[in-house]
C-alpha positions in Angstrom: -15.2 -28.2 13.0 -16.3 -31.0 15.1 -15.5 -34.7 14.7 -18.5 -36.8 13.6 -18.6 -40.4 14.6 -19.7 -42.5 11.7 -20.8 -46.0 12.5 -22.4 -47.4 9.4 -22.7 -46.9 5.6 -25.9 -44.9 5.7 -24.3 -42.3 8.0 -21.2 -42.2 5.8 -23.4 -41.6 2.7 -25.4 -38.9 4.4 -22.1 -37.2 5.5 -20.8 -37.4 1.9 -24.0 -35.8 0.6 -23.8 -33.1 3.3 -20.2 -32.3 2.4 -21.0 -32.3 -1.3 -23.8 -29.8 -0.8 -21.6 -27.6 1.4 -18.9 -27.8 -1.4 -21.5 -26.6 -4.0 -22.5 -23.7 -1.7 -18.9 -22.6 -1.3 -18.3 -22.8 -5.1 -21.4 -20.7 -5.7 -20.2 -18.1 -3.2 -16.8 -18.0 -4.8 -18.4 -17.7 -8.2 -20.5 -14.7 -7.0 -17.4 -13.1 -5.5 -15.4 -13.3 -8.7 -18.3 -12.6 -11.1 -17.0 -9.4 -12.6 -13.7 -7.7 -13.3 -14.4 -5.1 -10.6 -15.0 -7.9 -8.1 -11.8 -9.6 -9.0 -9.9 -6.3 -8.7 -11.4 -5.6 -5.3 -10.5 -9.1 -4.1 -6.9 -8.5 -5.4 -6.7 -5.2 -3.6 -7.6 -6.8 -0.3 -4.3 -8.8 -0.5 -2.4 -5.6 0.3 -3.3 -4.3 3.8 -3.5 -0.6 4.3 -2.3 1.4 7.2 -4.8 3.3 9.4 -3.6 6.6 7.9 -4.1 5.4 4.3 -7.6 4.1 5.3 -8.6 7.3 6.8 -7.3 9.2 3.8 -9.3 7.0 1.5 -12.4 7.7 3.5 -11.9 11.4 3.3 -11.8 11.5 -0.5 -9.6 13.5 -2.8 -10.2 16.9 -1.2 -10.1 15.8 2.4 -6.3 15.2 2.1 -3.6 17.5 3.4 -1.6 19.7 1.0 1.4 17.5 0.5 -0.6 14.3 -0.2 -2.7 16.1 -2.8 0.3 17.7 -4.5 2.4 14.4 -4.4 -0.4 12.5 -6.1 0.2 14.6 -9.2 3.8 15.6 -8.9 5.5 12.2 -8.3 4.1 10.4 -11.4 4.8 13.4 -13.7 8.3 13.8 -12.4 9.2 10.2 -12.6 7.7 9.8 -16.1 9.5 12.9 -17.4 12.9 12.1 -15.9 13.8 8.5 -15.1 11.2 6.8 -17.3 11.3 9.2 -20.3 11.9 6.5 -23.0 9.8 3.8 -21.3 6.7 2.3 -22.9 3.1 2.8 -21.9 2.9 -0.1 -19.5 5.9 1.0 -17.5 4.6 4.5 -17.2 1.2 3.1 -16.2 2.8 1.0 -13.5 4.9 3.9 -12.3 1.8 6.0 -12.1 -0.1 3.3 -10.1 2.8 2.7 -7.7 3.5 6.4 -7.1 -0.2 6.9 -6.3 0.2 4.2 -3.6 3.3 5.9 -2.3 1.7 9.3 -2.3 -0.9 8.0 0.2 1.8 7.8 2.8 3.1 11.4 2.3 1.4 13.7 4.8 2.2 17.0 6.4 3.5 15.2 9.5 5.8 12.9 7.5 7.3 15.9 5.6 7.7 17.8 8.9 9.6 14.9 10.4 11.9 14.6 7.5 12.7 18.3 7.6 13.4 18.2 11.3 15.7 15.2 10.9 17.5 16.9 8.1 18.0 20.0 10.1 19.3 18.0 13.1 21.7 16.2 10.8 23.0 19.4 9.2 23.3 21.0 12.6 25.5 18.1 13.8 27.7 18.2 10.8 28.4 22.0 11.1 28.9 21.7 14.9 31.6 19.0 14.3 33.3 21.1 11.6 33.5 24.2 13.9 35.1 22.1 16.7 37.9 20.5 14.6 41.2 22.5 15.1 43.9 22.8 12.5 41.7 24.1 9.6 42.5 27.8 10.3 45.8 29.6 10.5 46.3 31.5 13.7 48.5 34.7 13.6 
């Protein structure tokens, strides 16, 4: 925005009219953006940024996902609703389903592979420490 030098009443009135017209244009644009429930929902979704992996997964569609992502989209909500939220109402189960769908977008083959490798390294370290500790066995 640039500063406008106003030197008399006529220039002030013309600037007020210009700003009023600009305000009406912006209100009309906002009204068009929020004209339907779908438009409101899409505007609300844009508040939550997506990672590059989630964006590429959305672009690929349902069957373009890897095995773990596809399975977790169905397995996570069913498991949670049948165990932890068994006696919950409809709205809680709906929210759990929506949130678990969001989380399932981040579960990929690479993520599962990393977790398995880290778990294997941790278990390997625990067993290696147990074998090195003396005094647990009797020596004859």
